[in-house]
Structures are given as C-alpha cells and as structure tokens.
N, C-alpha and C positions, 0 to 999 in steps of 0.2 A: 411682590405678590404673584407675578406670573411664574416665577421659578418654583414657588411653593406649589402652585396649581399643577405645574408639569410633573413635579415629583409625586404629588398625590395620585395623579393619573397613572404614572408609571408604576407606583406601588399596587394600585388596583389591578392593572394588567398582569401583574406578576403573581397573583394569588395562587394560580395553578401552574406556575412555571416550574421548570427544573431548578434544583438548587444551584447548579452552575450558572444558569441564566440570571438568577437573583444575585449571585456573587458578581457577575459581570456588570449588572446594572448598578450595583453599589460602587464598584471600582471606577466605572465610567461616569460616576456622579449623576446618573439618571434618577437615583433615589438614594437617600441616606439610610444607614442601618436603623437609626432612630425612627425615621418615618415608616420604614417597612415593618419593623418590629411592633411599633405602635398600632399599625393597621391590622397585623395578624392577631395581636392581643384583643383588638376590638372584635375581630371575627370570632375569636374563641369565646368572648363574652356573649356574643349573639347566638352562637351555634352550639356551644358545649352543653348548655342545660338539657338539650334534647338528645345529645349524643353520649355525654359522659365519657368522652375520650380522655381528656386531661383530668387527673385526680389530685395532683399537686402542682399548682401554677406558681411560677417564679417571676411574676410580673416585674417587681422592683429590681431584682437582680438582672433580669433580661434587659430592661431599659438602661440600667447603668452600664452593662456590658456593651450595649449598642452605642452608647455615647462614647465609651472608650474606643470602640472600633472606628467611629467617625473621626475622633481626635487623632488616632493613629494614622488614618488615611490622610488627614490634612497635613501631617508631618512627613508624608511620603513613605509610611510604613505599611507593609502588607503582611498580615499574620499568616495567611495560608489560603488554600482554595475555597474555604467557606467563610472568609472574612465577613463578619457582620450578618451572616445568614441565620434566621431563626430556625432552630431544629428542636427535636424532642427525643426523649429517652424513655424506654420501657421501664416500668417501676419494679424491675428486678435487678437493675444495675445500681450499685451503691454510688451515691452522689454526695460529696462532702457537704455537711451542714444541712442537707435536705432530706426530709423524711422519705425513706425507701422501704416499702412494706412488703413487696412481692405478694400483695393481697392477703397476707397472713400475720405480719408483724407491725401493728399500728404505731408503735412507739419507737421504731428503729431509726435512728439518725446517725449515719456513718460519719466517721472522722476524715475519710479520704475517698477520692474518686476511684472507681473501677478503672482499669487501664483504657477501656473503650471510651469512657466519659472523658478522661484526661486527654486522650488523643483527639477527640472531637473538639474539645476546647482549644487545643494547641493548633488545630487547623483553622481557628478563627470563628467557630460557630457561636451563636448566641443560644443558650439553652433556655427554652421556654418553660419546661416543666416535665413532669413524669406522667406517663400514660397507663391506663388501667390494664389489669391482668387478672386471671383466675388465681385462686389460692395456690401458692407455690408453683405458679405457672403450669399447672397440671390439668388443663382442660382445653377443648377446642372452642370454648366460649369464654368471654371475658366478663367476669362478675365476681364479687366477693362481698362478705358481710361488712367490710370497712367502707367501701365506696359505692357499692351497688352495681348495676348492670350497664354495660356499654352497648350502644345500638349501632347498627349498620347505616351509614348515610344513604345508601341506595334504597333501604326500606327499614324504617325504625323498628318494625316488628321482628326483624331478623338479626342474627348475630353477625358481627364483623369477624368472627372466629376468635381463636386464641392460640397460643397465649399472648401473642403480640397484637391483640385486637384493638387496644386503645391506640397504638401507633398507626395501624392501618386506617382506622376511622378518622383520625386527625389528618392524615395525609390526603385521603380521598376527599375530605371536605375542605381542603385548602387551609388548614389550621397549622401547618408546619411544612417545611421544605425537605426535610430528611429525617428519618427515624432509625433508631438502633433497636433491633430485636434479638431474639435468641430462638433456637430451634433444636428440638430433640425428636419431636413427633409431628413436624409440620408447622411449628409455631410461628415461622416467618412465611412459609410458602402458602399455607391455607388462608391466613388473613389477606395476603396479597391477592390470591384467587377470588376470595369473597368480595373484595373491595375494589377490584380492577386496577391493581398496582403492580409494580415490579418489586420482587423480593429475592434476596440471595442468601441461601444457606451455604456458608463457606466450607471449603475443605476442612476436615477435622484438624484442629490445632493451629491453624495459621493466624487466628485472632485470639489474643489472651482472653480466657474466660474467668480469670480471677476477679473477685468482686461481684459476681453474679449470685443471686439468691433464687433457687437453691444452689448449693447447700445452705443451711440456715446460717444466720449471722454468727460469727465467732468460730465456726468450724474451720479447722486448718485446711488449706487447699494446697495441692501440689503446685509448684511454680508454673508448670505448663497448664495446670487446671484440667489435665486430661491424662489418660493412660490408655493402654491397649483395650481396656474394657469400657471406656467412656464413649458417649454418643453426642452430647450437646455441643453446639457451636453458637457463636455470635454471628450477626450479619445485618446488613442494612435493608430498609424498605424505602422506596422512592417512587417518583412519578416518571422516571426515565431510566433507561439502561445506563446512560453515561453517568448518572449520579451513583448508580450501584458501583461502577468501576472506580470512581474517584473515592467513594467511601471505603471501598476495600483497600485501596492504596493508603488511605489515612489510618485505618484500623489495623491493618495486617502487620505482622512482624512479631518476633518473640517478646515475651514479657521481660521486665528489667533484669531479673537474675539470669535468664537464658541468653540475653543479648550480649553477655560477656563473651560468648563463644559463637553464637549463631546469628545469621543474617537471613533476610527473606526478601525476595524480589518477585513481583507478580509477573509470570511469563506472559508474553504477548499472545493474542488469539492465534489459533492455528492457521486461519485463512484470512486473506485480505479481500476476497470476493465471495459473495454469497453463493454463487454457482459452483465454487470449488469445494464447498462443504460436503462431507460424506456423513450422512445422518441415518441412524436407525430410529424406528418408532414403534410404539404399540399403544393403541387408544382404547383397548378393552381387554378384559381377561375374565374367564368364567369364575375365578375365585373372588373377583370384585367387579361385577358388571358396572359400566358407566351409564348413567341415565341418558336417555336420548337427547334432551336439550343440550347437555354438556358435550356429548360425543359429536353432535352435529357441528357445534362451533369449532371444536378441535379438528374435526375432519376438514372443515373449510380452510383452517390455517395451514394444515399439512398440504392440501391441494394447492394453495397459493405458493408454498415453497416448491412444490413439484413443477409448477408452471414457470417458476423463475429459473429452473435449470438445476436445482439442488438434487444430488444423488441420494435417493431414499430407499431404505430397505426395511420391510416390515417384519416384526417378530422379536421375541426375546433373544439375547445372545445365546449361541449354541452352548448347551450344557447347563444352562441356568434353570434351576428348579424353583419357580416362584412360591410354591407351597412351603418348601423347606426354608426359603428366605424369610417369609413372614413368620413362620414358627420360631426361627432363631431370633428374629428381631423382637417379637413379642416378649420372649423370655428375657432378652438382654435389656430392653427398655424398662421392664418391670424390676429387673435386678438392680438397675441404676437408681430406681425410685424407692426400692425396698428400705433403704436406710432411713427414709423420712416417713415411712408409713405408720399410721396410728394403729394401736392394737386392734381396734374395732375393724379397721380396713383389712388387717390380716385375717381376722375371723370371717369376714365377709368373703375374702378370697377363697378360703378353705371351703366355705359353704357352696360357693359357685363351682369350685372344682369338683365337689361331690356330685353335682348334677351333670357333669360331663361338658360344661361350658368351656370352650377353648381359651377364652380370656381368663376365666377363673383358674383354669389349670395352669396357665402361664404365670399368673400372679402367685398361686400357691407354690409352684416350683421355685419362683424367684426368692421367696422368703424362707423356704425350708430346705432347698437342695444343698448338698455339699459343694465345696469349691470345684471338685472334679467336673461337675455338670457345667459350671460356668466355663471352665477351661475347654471342655469339648465344644461348647457353643462358640467360644472365641476362635477355636481352630477352624470351625466351619466358616466363621466370618472372614478369617484371613484367606481361606481358599476362595471365597466368593470375590473378595477384592482382586485376587490374582486373575480370576476369570474376567472381571471387568477390565482390568489393565490390558489383558490380551485382546479383548474386544476393541479397546480404544487404539490399538495399533493400526487397525484398518478402518475405524470410524472416528469421527470428530465429536459427535454428540449423540444423545439418545433422547427422543421426545416421548413423553407419557403424560397422562392426566395428572393434575394436582390433587383433585378429589373427584369422587363419582357424582357429586351433587353441587349445585350452587349454594349460596347462603341459605340457611334454613331458619325456621322460627325458633325463638328462645325456648330452651328446655333445660331446666336446672335440677331435674329430679336426681336423687342419689339412691344407690350408687349409679354411676353413669352408665354401667353396663345394661341397665334396664331401659335406657332411652332408645328411641327409634327415629329414623329420618324418613320423611315422606318423599317418595319419588313417583313419577308417572307409572313406573312399573311395579310399585308396591313399597311397603315399609322395609327399611333396611336397618341393620344393626349400627348403632352409633360407633362401635369400635371398628367398623369397616374403614373408617377414615385413616387407619394406620397403614392400609395395604399399599397405596401408591406412594407413601413416604418411605417405604422400606429400602429401595435400591440406594438412594442417596445416603440415608442415615446409617444403615447397617454397614455400608462400605466406606463411610467417611468421605464420600464424593461431593463435589460442588454441584449445586442445583439452583437454577434461576427460574422463578415463576414470572411469566410475562403475560400481559393482557392479550387475549385472543378474540374477544368479541362479547356479545351479549346474548342471553337466551331470549326466546319469545316473550318471556315475562319482563325482560329488561334487566336481568341480573348478570353481573360480570362472570366471565369464565377465564381462567388462567391456564396456559400451557406450561408444563414443567419441562425444563431443559436440563438434562443430566450431562455433566462434563467430565473430562478425564481428571484423575487424581492430581491435585495441586495446580491444575490449569484453569483457574476460576474465570479468567478473562474470556475463555472460549465460549461458555454458555451465555455469559453476559453480552458478548459481541453478537452472538446469534439472536439474542432477544432484541437488541437494537435494530438489527437488520430485518427482523420480522416486523417490527413497527413500521419500517419504511414500506413494507408490502401491504399490511392490513390495518395500519394505524396502531397507536399506542394507548396511553392513558386518556380517558375522557372523564370530565367531572360528572358526578351525579347531579340530577336536576335539583334546583332550589338552593344551590350554594354559590 
C-alpha cells in the first residue's frame, strides 16, 4: 500500500512537469505509465467540460498503451524518450482508426497515421486523444460546429487562440505533457503566447506535413508536403524548452519516400553560454503597434537579457521593408488557402477588395491573379530569405512580439475581417495578428514562442525568438536560457 501511495503522490506532483521529467519518473519507477495516464484522464474528466480542449478522447486505447509500456519496462525494454508519457495531438493530424475532423469533416476516420503521429508513438508516447481546432485550422480561435468552443484556462471568457488552441489549453491546464500542432499564420506561436507555453514553429520542410488536414482528406500531397510556394509547418507545444528540443528530434527528418536519399540532423545551438549570444530585437512597429501591457512584459525580458551580458541590437535587419513583407505574406498565405475557399468566400473577398480593404485585396488577388503574380511574390520571398540569412551571419537570433495583444474575448463573427480586438490604446483589426507572424512564416525560418511574464490583468505574454534557417535548436536553447533568468511556464490558478 505504501508503494501505491508514493506512486500516487509522484503522479500528482508531475501534472505540470515537463514531458522528459515524466518519462524519467516512469523509467525510475517513481510512477507507472498506468498510474500517470489514469490520473491525467481523471484530470481531463474534471476539467475538460469547462475547457473543451479535448474533442475525441481515446481513454481505452490510452490505458491499454500505458499497460503495454509498463510491461515493456518490466522486461527491460525502453521504447524511446517519451516511453509511457501521456501526450495529445491536434485534430488536424490523421490518426489511424480515430475520428480526425479538422473541425470540418465529422465522419472522417483515417486508415493510417500521419508521420508525426507515427513518430510520436514510436518514441513511446501514450496518445490521450485529439484536441480542438477551428474549421480547416483557419482562425486564431478554436471553435467549430462539430465540437463547439475551446476556452482559455487563464480566463474562460477568452480564447486560447488557434488553430492549435485545444493543444495549448490542454497543456496549460495540466491535461497533457506534450502536444503536436501546426502553424501557417501563428497557429502554434499565438496559442503558446495566449496560454503561457513554449511553442516551436519549425523550419519549413524539416518535419513531414503529410497527413495534415488541410488539404482535405483524399487530396494527393507531395511527398515532402511542401514546395517553394508553401508555408505551413508542424511543430510541438510544451511546458519547457527541453521538451521542444526532444520533440523536434523525434518529429524531424524526411518522409519515408524522401528518406531513400535524404537525412536530417538537428544542428547544435550556436552558443554554449547566454552571454555569448548576439541578438537583434524589435518590440514595436508603426505598422502594428504593440499594446502597452504586452510591450512592458517583453521590454522587461529584453532588459533581463541585457543585464546578463547578452549583446543586443535594436531594429529590423538593414534593407528589410516590413510593409512589403506583410503585403507579400498576406498574398501568399491567402494563395495557399485559395484552393479550399468556398464560392461565397471568394465573393466576399471581391466585395472587400472593392472597398479598398487590404485584406480583401489580398484575398481577391489570391483567387484571381495569374501565376505570374505568384511567381513575382515568390521571388520577393526568396530575396527576403537571402536578407535574413545574411543577417544571421552576424547575429544568432532575433526577438520580436508574438502578438500585439494577450488573449482576447471570444468573437466568432463572420467574415473574420469584421472582428476587432480591444486594447488599451483602442480597437484593432483582427487581421493585424498576421503582422508579427510574417518574418518566420514568409521566410520559412524557425521561431520559438517562450513565456515572458504576465500582464497586470494576469494574462500570459510570450516572446517570439526567430532563429537562423535550419538551426532550430538555437531559438529553443535561447528560450530555455531565458527561463533561467525570468522563469518559465507557470500553471494558471485553479488547476
């Protein structure tokens, strides 16, 4: 009985631990996978009704997998770095035999796992279930007609963001140890920012995107699931930077067809000491002003880095035109989505374009322009990446806001262009959320969102750390070192 009590106490202490710490506790027999999985499922039962983070729960499969994990450990077998650890998956990744809706396809049950799901399982993870998203993962809030609205554990009246909002809410509330998301317009980074987590948008193409919805089920995908014109990536959400790194090592590498010829290795961080980092930063821009509560938190984080001896330089890289960047990005992201747009959305885009609205003009251009326009935009994109690569010859990372606002109140009015976000300085356009996502997504660069502190209202703020192309471990390492200075994840009250 004493050993059972000790295990139960260990499990309780682990609810907000890092995934690697949970794996260590299982391997060292402080707690079994069955005990820990059972406790997390109990937490989901108690807390998910008010959060609606999980939309498809795999309780029976999870407990069976946990028993197999414990049996394997008893035989001296260790499946991988996440052996027996309860994890979750965004409801855009196909999961064999499990309903995968992307918020739009209520009856879709895939026959096989997306590569990221298969790799998570191969690393030993116990999959708890699927988490909520907006329809076709196309919003900064997580809600749909199939499953309803997901709430932010820091304030139920606010959104946890989207499209990986269910993942973020589950992790912040201690209902999972690691989550897999996707990002084309901030869908990993903004949920991490709104919920006080770590999130990593990987370098374009290093994690297979096959098996993700969109595109719709059954639509053929390129083996790499990307091309020079594509923008979306997969990536992890976690409660520690170390979990981001191990998740990237698990998920990264070419898809099966490409692995015939290609290999991938995560480069080590550029620096071994925080004081040796050479960092650029920008915390505000007239094209997308940052609200004072957010900017103050970010400024304090930058000041902590300065006091630690980090070499800091303020301002955009020389030659970068942020206005042209956001214009190019708007067009390219809408071009990527145009294939899935409904006829009524196209008509709405044209109506908005006629009023001079910049978002409407970008949408209209995306669905009507000849390929030559896309080619011109992609040429600007390549030139922009070359500029950033030159910048990273003399700098190791670039710091910028994740969003101009903390988590905001639910607002599901359509079309989304009519929505506004309240800030102390006045109402802002909903579509302004694209601005600070631009450098990483347009250029295919890695970016880590890291907890930086809380606003006076008690809402989380995340600092976005942009890294050099293919050097994902560098911004992740910097995120971990920042936590040593100012603290990292902290649980919301009441969980």
